[in-house]
C-alpha positions in Angstrom: 18.4 -8.5 -39.6 16.0 -5.8 -42.5 14.6 -4.1 -39.5 16.4 -1.0 -38.5 16.5 1.2 -35.9 16.2 4.2 -37.8 12.8 2.7 -39.4 11.5 2.7 -35.3 13.1 5.8 -34.9 10.6 7.1 -37.8 7.8 5.4 -36.7 7.7 6.2 -33.5 8.0 9.9 -34.4 5.2 9.6 -36.4 3.3 7.8 -34.1 3.9 10.0 -31.3 2.9 13.7 -33.5 0.8 12.4 -35.8 1.8 13.1 -39.5 4.8 12.5 -41.7 5.5 16.8 -41.8 5.8 17.0 -38.1 7.8 13.6 -37.6 10.1 15.0 -39.9 10.8 18.6 -38.6 11.8 15.8 -35.6 14.4 14.2 -36.5 15.4 16.1 -38.3 14.4 13.9 -42.5 12.9 15.4 -45.2 9.1 15.0 -45.4 10.0 12.8 -49.1 12.4 10.3 -47.4 10.0 10.4 -43.7 7.1 9.0 -45.8 9.0 6.5 -48.2 10.4 5.0 -44.8 6.7 4.2 -43.0 6.0 2.9 -46.2 9.2 0.7 -46.5 8.6 -0.2 -42.8 4.7 -1.3 -43.7 6.0 -3.1 -46.9 8.1 -5.0 -44.7 5.9 -6.1 -41.9 3.2 -6.6 -44.7 0.6 -4.5 -42.7 -0.7 -1.1 -42.8 -0.1 0.9 -39.2 -1.6 3.8 -39.5 -5.6 5.3 -40.3 -5.2 7.9 -42.3 -7.9 10.6 -41.3 -7.3 13.2 -43.5 -3.7 14.7 -42.9 -3.6 13.0 -39.5 -2.5 9.8 -38.8 -3.4 7.7 -36.3 -2.7 4.2 -35.1 -4.7 1.3 -35.6 -4.5 -2.2 -33.6 -1.2 -3.4 -35.6 0.5 0.2 -35.1 -0.5 0.3 -31.1 1.1 -3.0 -30.7 4.4 -2.3 -32.3 4.6 1.5 -30.8 5.2 -0.6 -27.5 8.6 -2.6 -28.9 9.3 0.1 -30.9 9.6 2.4 -27.6 11.4 0.0 -25.7 13.8 -1.2 -28.2 14.9 2.8 -28.7 15.0 3.7 -25.5 17.7 0.0 -25.0 19.7 1.6 -28.0 19.7 5.2 -26.0 21.0 3.5 -22.7 24.1 1.9 -25.0 24.6 5.3 -26.1 24.7 6.9 -23.1 26.1 4.7 -20.6 29.0 3.9 -23.5 29.2 7.8 -24.5 28.7 7.1 -28.4 29.3 10.5 -29.9 29.0 11.7 -33.0 32.8 11.4 -34.1 31.7 7.5 -33.1 34.2 8.0 -29.6 33.2 5.7 -26.9 34.7 6.2 -23.2 32.7 4.2 -20.0 30.1 6.7 -18.5 29.1 6.0 -14.8 25.9 3.9 -14.9 22.4 6.7 -14.7 19.7 5.5 -12.7 16.3 7.5 -13.3 13.7 6.7 -10.9 10.2 8.2 -10.8 8.4 8.1 -6.8 5.5 9.7 -5.4 5.4 12.2 -3.4 6.1 9.9 0.2 8.5 8.1 -0.7 10.4 10.5 -3.3 10.4 12.9 -0.4 11.4 10.6 2.9 11.9 7.2 1.9 14.3 7.8 -1.1 16.7 10.0 -0.5 18.5 8.2 2.5 18.3 5.3 -0.3 19.9 7.2 -2.5 22.7 8.3 -0.1 23.7 5.0 0.8 24.1 4.0 -2.9 26.4 6.7 -3.9 28.3 6.5 -0.7 29.1 2.5 -1.8 29.3 3.2 -5.2 30.0 6.5 -5.8 30.3 6.3 -9.9 26.9 5.9 -9.5 24.2 8.8 -11.1 20.9 8.9 -9.5 17.7 11.1 -11.1 14.6 10.6 -9.8 11.3 12.6 -10.7 8.9 13.3 -8.1 4.8 13.3 -8.9 1.8 12.1 -7.6 0.5 8.4 -8.2 -0.8 8.9 -11.4 2.4 11.3 -12.9 5.1 8.4 -11.8 2.9 5.8 -14.1 2.5 8.0 -17.3 6.5 8.6 -16.7 6.7 4.4 -16.7 5.1 3.6 -19.4 6.3 6.5 -21.6 9.7 5.0 -20.6 11.0 8.3 -19.1 12.1 6.8 -16.0 13.7 2.9 -15.6 11.1 2.6 -12.7 8.8 3.7 -10.3 8.1 3.8 -6.9 3.6 4.9 -5.6 1.9 4.9 -2.6 -1.5 4.1 -4.7 -3.1 1.5 -7.1 -1.7 0.7 -10.2 -4.5 0.4 -12.9 -2.4 0.7 -16.4 -2.0 -2.2 -18.6 1.6 -2.5 -20.1 3.0 -2.4 -16.9 4.6 -5.2 -14.1 3.7 -3.9 -10.8 5.4 -5.8 -7.9 5.1 -5.0 -3.7 7.9 -3.0 -2.3 7.5 -2.5 1.3 4.4 -1.5 3.7 3.8 1.8 4.9 2.3 2.7 8.4 -0.3 5.7 8.5 -1.7 7.6 11.5 -4.4 10.1 12.0 -2.1 13.1 13.3 -3.1 16.5 14.5 -1.9 19.9 17.0 -0.9 19.0 20.6 -3.7 20.9 21.7 -6.3 19.3 19.2 -9.2 18.6 21.7 -8.8 14.5 20.8 -5.1 14.9 21.3 -6.8 15.1 25.2 -9.7 12.9 25.0 -9.1 10.5 27.2 -9.9 7.6 25.4 -10.1 6.4 21.4 -12.2 8.7 19.1 -14.6 6.7 17.7 -15.8 7.2 14.1 -18.9 9.3 14.4 -16.3 12.0 16.1 -14.0 11.7 13.6 -16.3 12.1 10.9 -16.8 15.6 12.4 -13.6 17.2 12.2 -12.1 18.8 9.5 -9.6 16.5 7.2 -7.1 18.3 5.7 -6.6 15.6 2.6 -4.2 15.6 -1.2 -6.0 16.2 -4.2 -7.6 13.7 -6.7 -5.2 11.2 -8.8 -3.1 10.7 -5.5 -2.5 7.9 -4.4 -2.6 9.2 -1.0 -6.2 10.2 -1.2 -7.5 7.6 -3.2 -5.9 5.0 -0.8 -7.3 7.5 2.3 -10.4 7.2 0.2 -10.5 3.6 0.3 -9.2 2.9 4.1 -10.8 6.0 6.2 -14.6 6.4 4.3 -16.1 3.0 5.4 -15.5 3.4 8.6 -16.9 7.6 8.4 -19.3 7.0 6.3 -18.2 10.4 4.5 -16.0 13.4 5.1 -18.1 16.5 6.1 -15.3 19.0 6.1 -12.3 19.2 4.3 -9.6 21.7 3.1 -7.7 20.1 -0.2 -4.3 21.0 -0.1 -1.5 19.3 -3.0 1.5 18.6 -0.3 2.3 16.4 1.9 4.1 19.3 3.6 1.7 21.9 3.5 -0.9 19.0 5.3 1.9 18.5 8.0 2.4 22.3 8.4 -1.5 23.3 8.2 -2.4 20.7 10.6 0.6 21.4 13.2 -1.3 25.2 13.1 -4.7 23.8 14.4 -6.3 23.8 10.5 -7.9 20.0 11.3 -6.5 16.3 11.2 -5.0 14.2 8.7 -3.7 10.7 8.0 -0.6 11.0 7.0 2.4 8.2 6.4 4.5 8.2 10.1 7.7 8.6 7.5 6.5 11.4 7.2 5.9 13.3 9.9 8.3 11.6 12.3 10.1 14.8 12.5 7.1 17.0 13.7 6.1 13.8 16.2 9.6 14.3 17.7 9.5 17.9 18.0 6.0 17.8 19.9 4.6 19.5 16.8 2.1 16.9 15.9 0.3 14.1 17.8 -1.0 10.8 16.6 -4.4 10.8 18.2 -5.9 7.8 19.8 -8.7 6.4 17.8 -10.8 3.5 17.7 -10.2 2.6 13.9 -8.1 -0.3 12.4 -4.4 -0.2 11.8 -4.0 2.2 9.6 -1.3 0.3 6.3 -0.9 0.6 3.2 1.2 -0.6 0.4 4.1 0.3 -1.4 4.8 -1.0 -5.1 7.0 -1.1 -7.3 6.4 -0.6 -11.4 8.0 -1.4 -14.4 7.4 -1.4 -18.5 7.0 -4.5 -19.0 9.8 -4.2 -22.2 12.3 -2.8 -19.1 14.5 -4.7 -17.4 16.7 -3.5 -14.4 20.8 -2.4 -14.2 23.0 -4.2 -11.5 22.4 -0.6 -9.3 18.5 -0.2 -9.6 17.8 -3.6 -8.0 20.7 -2.7 -5.5 18.7 0.9 -4.8 15.1 -1.0 -4.8 16.3 -4.2 -2.8 15.0 -3.8 0.9 13.1 -1.5 1.3 13.0 0.0 4.5 10.6 -0.8 6.6 8.3 1.9 8.5 9.0 3.1 11.4 6.5 2.2 14.9 3.8 4.3 15.5 3.9 6.3 18.7 1.1 6.6 21.4 
Protein backbone atom coordinates (compact mmCIF):
# COMPACT_ATOMS: atom_id res chain seq x y z
CA UNK A 1 0.00 0.00 0.00
CA UNK A 2 1.49 3.31 -1.10
CA UNK A 3 -0.98 5.65 0.62
CA UNK A 4 -0.43 6.20 4.35
CA UNK A 5 -2.62 7.46 7.20
CA UNK A 6 0.06 10.05 7.93
CA UNK A 7 -0.39 11.54 4.47
CA UNK A 8 -4.15 11.65 4.95
CA UNK A 9 -3.70 13.28 8.38
CA UNK A 10 -1.49 15.99 6.92
CA UNK A 11 -3.80 16.51 3.94
CA UNK A 12 -6.86 16.80 6.20
CA UNK A 13 -5.11 19.29 8.48
CA UNK A 14 -4.22 21.47 5.50
CA UNK A 15 -7.76 21.20 4.13
CA UNK A 16 -9.29 22.25 7.44
CA UNK A 17 -6.80 24.97 8.38
CA UNK A 18 -6.08 26.43 4.94
CA UNK A 19 -2.28 26.46 4.94
CA UNK A 20 0.72 24.21 5.41
CA UNK A 21 2.00 26.50 8.17
CA UNK A 22 -1.14 26.16 10.28
CA UNK A 23 -1.35 22.43 9.57
CA UNK A 24 2.28 21.91 10.58
CA UNK A 25 1.66 23.60 13.92
CA UNK A 26 -1.39 21.45 14.64
CA UNK A 27 0.18 18.04 13.90
CA UNK A 28 3.00 19.06 14.93
CA UNK A 29 5.50 18.89 12.08
CA UNK A 30 7.84 21.26 10.35
CA UNK A 31 6.36 23.42 7.61
CA UNK A 32 8.78 22.06 5.04
CA UNK A 33 7.93 18.45 5.92
CA UNK A 34 4.21 19.26 5.70
CA UNK A 35 4.64 20.82 2.24
CA UNK A 36 6.75 17.87 1.12
CA UNK A 37 4.12 15.39 2.32
CA UNK A 38 1.41 17.25 0.39
CA UNK A 39 3.53 17.32 -2.75
CA UNK A 40 4.20 13.58 -2.41
CA UNK A 41 0.48 12.84 -2.00
CA UNK A 42 -0.47 14.95 -5.04
CA UNK A 43 2.22 13.19 -7.06
CA UNK A 44 1.00 9.79 -5.91
CA UNK A 45 -2.60 10.60 -6.87
CA UNK A 46 -1.59 12.31 -10.08
CA UNK A 47 -3.65 15.41 -9.41
CA UNK A 48 -3.45 18.69 -7.49
CA UNK A 49 -5.76 18.75 -4.48
CA UNK A 50 -5.84 22.50 -3.80
CA UNK A 51 -6.20 25.78 -5.61
CA UNK A 52 -3.40 28.14 -4.52
CA UNK A 53 -4.84 31.58 -3.71
CA UNK A 54 -1.98 33.67 -2.39
CA UNK A 55 -0.72 31.86 0.67
CA UNK A 56 -4.03 30.10 1.19
CA UNK A 57 -4.82 26.59 -0.03
CA UNK A 58 -8.45 25.94 -1.00
CA UNK A 59 -9.71 22.45 -1.81
CA UNK A 60 -10.50 21.88 -5.47
CA UNK A 61 -13.05 19.33 -6.69
CA UNK A 62 -10.59 16.42 -6.41
CA UNK A 63 -9.53 17.55 -2.96
CA UNK A 64 -13.11 17.76 -1.72
CA UNK A 65 -13.78 14.21 -2.88
CA UNK A 66 -10.64 12.95 -1.13
CA UNK A 67 -11.37 14.88 2.07
CA UNK A 68 -14.57 12.93 2.79
CA UNK A 69 -12.74 9.61 2.41
CA UNK A 70 -9.70 10.81 4.33
CA UNK A 71 -11.80 11.88 7.32
CA UNK A 72 -13.61 8.53 7.28
CA UNK A 73 -10.31 6.60 7.21
CA UNK A 74 -8.80 8.71 10.00
CA UNK A 75 -11.95 8.39 12.09
CA UNK A 76 -11.85 4.61 11.75
CA UNK A 77 -8.18 4.52 12.73
CA UNK A 78 -8.85 6.69 15.79
CA UNK A 79 -11.73 4.44 16.81
CA UNK A 80 -9.44 1.40 16.65
CA UNK A 81 -6.82 3.16 18.78
CA UNK A 82 -9.46 4.29 21.27
CA UNK A 83 -11.24 0.93 21.56
CA UNK A 84 -8.02 -1.06 21.94
CA UNK A 85 -6.19 1.40 24.16
CA UNK A 86 -3.27 2.11 21.86
CA UNK A 87 -0.99 4.61 23.64
CA UNK A 88 2.35 6.21 22.84
CA UNK A 89 4.30 3.16 24.07
CA UNK A 90 2.18 0.94 21.78
CA UNK A 91 0.65 -1.07 24.64
CA UNK A 92 -2.86 -2.41 24.08
CA UNK A 93 -5.59 -3.13 26.59
CA UNK A 94 -9.17 -3.56 25.46
CA UNK A 95 -11.39 -0.64 26.43
CA UNK A 96 -15.17 -0.66 26.79
CA UNK A 97 -17.21 0.27 23.72
CA UNK A 98 -17.81 3.99 23.47
CA UNK A 99 -20.81 5.36 21.59
CA UNK A 100 -20.94 8.99 20.50
CA UNK A 101 -24.50 10.04 19.76
CA UNK A 102 -25.95 13.32 18.53
CA UNK A 103 -29.61 14.04 19.27
CA UNK A 104 -31.86 16.99 18.63
CA UNK A 105 -33.48 18.54 21.67
CA UNK A 106 -36.70 16.56 22.06
CA UNK A 107 -35.08 13.19 21.39
CA UNK A 108 -32.06 13.93 23.55
CA UNK A 109 -34.03 15.20 26.52
CA UNK A 110 -37.13 13.02 26.50
CA UNK A 111 -36.57 9.83 24.44
CA UNK A 112 -32.96 8.69 24.71
CA UNK A 113 -32.17 8.89 28.45
CA UNK A 114 -34.37 5.87 29.27
CA UNK A 115 -32.98 3.91 26.32
CA UNK A 116 -29.38 4.66 27.32
CA UNK A 117 -30.13 3.62 30.90
CA UNK A 118 -31.62 0.34 29.69
CA UNK A 119 -28.62 -0.38 27.45
CA UNK A 120 -26.15 0.27 30.26
CA UNK A 121 -28.11 -1.93 32.68
CA UNK A 122 -27.83 -4.76 30.17
CA UNK A 123 -24.28 -3.97 29.01
CA UNK A 124 -22.60 -1.91 31.76
CA UNK A 125 -19.23 -1.90 29.97
CA UNK A 126 -20.62 0.38 27.24
CA UNK A 127 -20.08 4.12 27.61
CA UNK A 128 -22.47 6.52 25.87
CA UNK A 129 -21.72 10.16 25.18
CA UNK A 130 -24.70 12.16 23.89
CA UNK A 131 -24.46 15.63 22.39
CA UNK A 132 -27.75 17.56 22.32
CA UNK A 133 -28.47 20.45 19.95
CA UNK A 134 -30.97 21.52 17.35
CA UNK A 135 -31.37 19.54 14.15
CA UNK A 136 -28.79 21.56 12.22
CA UNK A 137 -26.24 21.17 15.03
CA UNK A 138 -26.66 17.39 14.89
CA UNK A 139 -26.44 17.29 11.09
CA UNK A 140 -23.19 19.27 11.22
CA UNK A 141 -21.74 16.95 13.87
CA UNK A 142 -22.54 13.89 11.75
CA UNK A 143 -21.06 15.51 8.63
CA UNK A 144 -17.83 16.21 10.55
CA UNK A 145 -17.93 12.65 11.98
CA UNK A 146 -17.80 14.04 15.50
CA UNK A 147 -20.60 11.61 16.45
CA UNK A 148 -21.31 8.06 15.30
CA UNK A 149 -24.99 8.71 14.55
CA UNK A 150 -27.56 11.45 14.80
CA UNK A 151 -31.22 11.36 15.78
CA UNK A 152 -33.18 14.34 14.52
CA UNK A 153 -36.78 15.52 14.51
CA UNK A 154 -36.70 17.65 11.37
CA UNK A 155 -35.92 17.23 7.69
CA UNK A 156 -32.29 16.74 6.67
CA UNK A 157 -31.16 18.37 3.43
CA UNK A 158 -27.41 17.68 3.65
CA UNK A 159 -25.50 15.75 1.00
CA UNK A 160 -23.28 12.87 2.06
CA UNK A 161 -25.63 11.50 4.76
CA UNK A 162 -27.75 8.39 4.93
CA UNK A 163 -31.17 9.34 6.35
CA UNK A 164 -33.65 6.71 7.58
CA UNK A 165 -37.00 7.02 9.40
CA UNK A 166 -36.53 6.00 13.04
CA UNK A 167 -39.78 6.57 14.94
CA UNK A 168 -43.04 8.54 14.88
CA UNK A 169 -43.75 11.36 17.31
CA UNK A 170 -47.25 12.59 18.20
CA UNK A 171 -47.55 16.35 18.60
CA UNK A 172 -50.30 18.08 20.59
CA UNK A 173 -51.49 21.66 20.97
CA UNK A 174 -51.36 22.45 24.67
CA UNK A 175 -52.33 25.33 26.95
CA UNK A 176 -52.70 26.17 30.63
CA UNK A 177 -55.81 24.62 32.25
CA UNK A 178 -57.45 28.04 32.63
CA UNK A 179 -57.01 29.00 28.98
CA UNK A 180 -60.37 29.89 27.35
CA UNK A 181 -59.93 27.16 24.73
CA UNK A 182 -59.68 24.54 27.51
CA UNK A 183 -63.27 25.38 28.46
CA UNK A 184 -64.62 25.99 24.97
CA UNK A 185 -66.78 22.84 24.90
CA UNK A 186 -65.93 22.22 21.23
CA UNK A 187 -62.82 21.95 19.06
CA UNK A 188 -61.12 25.28 18.40
CA UNK A 189 -61.08 26.10 14.68
CA UNK A 190 -58.17 27.30 12.58
CA UNK A 191 -59.31 30.94 12.61
CA UNK A 192 -59.46 30.99 16.41
CA UNK A 193 -56.11 29.26 16.76
CA UNK A 194 -54.44 31.66 14.34
CA UNK A 195 -55.36 34.63 16.55
CA UNK A 196 -53.67 33.18 19.65
CA UNK A 197 -50.13 33.92 20.79
CA UNK A 198 -47.97 30.93 19.81
CA UNK A 199 -44.82 29.95 21.69
CA UNK A 200 -42.31 28.65 19.17
CA UNK A 201 -38.77 27.29 18.94
CA UNK A 202 -35.98 29.14 17.17
CA UNK A 203 -35.19 29.04 13.46
CA UNK A 204 -32.96 26.03 12.71
CA UNK A 205 -34.88 23.84 15.13
CA UNK A 206 -36.43 20.76 13.55
CA UNK A 207 -39.54 21.35 15.64
CA UNK A 208 -39.92 24.89 14.29
CA UNK A 209 -39.44 23.87 10.66
CA UNK A 210 -41.93 21.06 11.02
CA UNK A 211 -44.51 23.20 12.82
CA UNK A 212 -44.31 25.77 10.05
CA UNK A 213 -45.06 22.98 7.57
CA UNK A 214 -47.81 21.38 9.66
CA UNK A 215 -49.64 24.43 11.01
CA UNK A 216 -49.22 27.33 8.61
CA UNK A 217 -51.24 25.73 5.77
CA UNK A 218 -54.20 25.53 8.18
CA UNK A 219 -53.72 28.75 10.15
CA UNK A 220 -52.54 30.95 7.29
CA UNK A 221 -49.89 32.45 9.59
CA UNK A 222 -49.15 33.24 13.22
CA UNK A 223 -50.55 36.65 14.16
CA UNK A 224 -48.66 36.75 17.45
CA UNK A 225 -45.60 34.74 18.47
CA UNK A 226 -43.00 34.53 21.21
CA UNK A 227 -39.80 32.67 20.35
CA UNK A 228 -38.08 30.58 22.99
CA UNK A 229 -34.97 28.53 22.28
CA UNK A 230 -35.79 25.53 24.44
CA UNK A 231 -38.70 23.08 24.68
CA UNK A 232 -38.61 23.16 28.48
CA UNK A 233 -38.92 26.95 28.44
CA UNK A 234 -41.93 26.69 26.13
CA UNK A 235 -43.54 24.17 28.48
CA UNK A 236 -43.11 26.43 31.49
CA UNK A 237 -44.25 29.56 29.62
CA UNK A 238 -47.33 27.74 28.33
CA UNK A 239 -48.22 26.49 31.82
CA UNK A 240 -47.84 30.07 33.06
CA UNK A 241 -50.44 31.26 30.54
CA UNK A 242 -48.17 33.13 28.12
CA UNK A 243 -49.72 31.46 25.08
CA UNK A 244 -50.37 28.12 23.42
CA UNK A 245 -47.83 25.72 21.94
CA UNK A 246 -47.57 22.63 19.80
CA UNK A 247 -45.25 20.23 21.60
CA UNK A 248 -44.37 16.51 21.50
CA UNK A 249 -46.46 14.42 23.86
CA UNK A 250 -43.28 12.71 25.05
CA UNK A 251 -42.08 16.13 26.30
CA UNK A 252 -45.24 17.22 28.12
CA UNK A 253 -46.38 13.99 29.75
CA UNK A 254 -45.18 15.13 33.18
CA UNK A 255 -47.03 18.46 32.96
CA UNK A 256 -50.20 16.76 31.72
CA UNK A 257 -50.09 14.29 34.62
CA UNK A 258 -49.68 17.15 37.11
CA UNK A 259 -52.55 19.10 35.58
CA UNK A 260 -50.34 22.05 34.68
CA UNK A 261 -51.06 21.65 30.96
CA UNK A 262 -54.01 20.34 28.98
CA UNK A 263 -54.27 19.10 25.40
CA UNK A 264 -56.60 21.39 23.45
CA UNK A 265 -59.25 19.90 21.21
CA UNK A 266 -58.94 21.42 17.73
CA UNK A 267 -60.36 20.98 14.26
CA UNK A 268 -56.87 20.36 12.87
CA UNK A 269 -55.81 16.92 11.58
CA UNK A 270 -53.59 14.66 13.70
CA UNK A 271 -50.13 16.18 14.08
CA UNK A 272 -47.58 13.40 13.67
CA UNK A 273 -43.97 13.83 12.69
CA UNK A 274 -41.16 11.39 11.92
CA UNK A 275 -37.91 11.08 13.79
CA UNK A 276 -34.88 10.28 11.61
CA UNK A 277 -31.61 8.48 12.17
CA UNK A 278 -28.73 9.94 10.16
CA UNK A 279 -25.21 8.67 9.58
CA UNK A 280 -22.26 9.70 7.47
CA UNK A 281 -22.23 7.67 4.27
CA UNK A 282 -18.77 6.30 5.17
CA UNK A 283 -19.76 5.41 8.73
CA UNK A 284 -20.63 1.89 9.92
CA UNK A 285 -22.55 1.16 13.13
CA UNK A 286 -21.16 -0.99 15.93
CA UNK A 287 -23.29 -3.74 17.47
CA UNK A 288 -23.92 -1.73 20.69
CA UNK A 289 -25.03 1.29 18.67
CA UNK A 290 -27.38 -0.87 16.61
CA UNK A 291 -28.83 -2.20 19.86
CA UNK A 292 -29.36 1.32 21.19
CA UNK A 293 -31.11 2.47 18.03
CA UNK A 294 -33.27 -0.60 17.39
CA UNK A 295 -36.97 -0.70 18.24
CA UNK A 296 -37.52 2.93 19.11
CA UNK A 297 -40.35 3.29 21.64
CA UNK A 298 -43.85 4.05 20.36
CA UNK A 299 -45.21 7.53 21.12
CA UNK A 300 -47.68 7.79 24.00
CA UNK A 301 -51.39 7.92 23.25
CA UNK A 302 -52.88 11.43 23.06
CA UNK A 303 -55.08 12.40 25.99
CA UNK A 304 -58.28 14.35 25.58
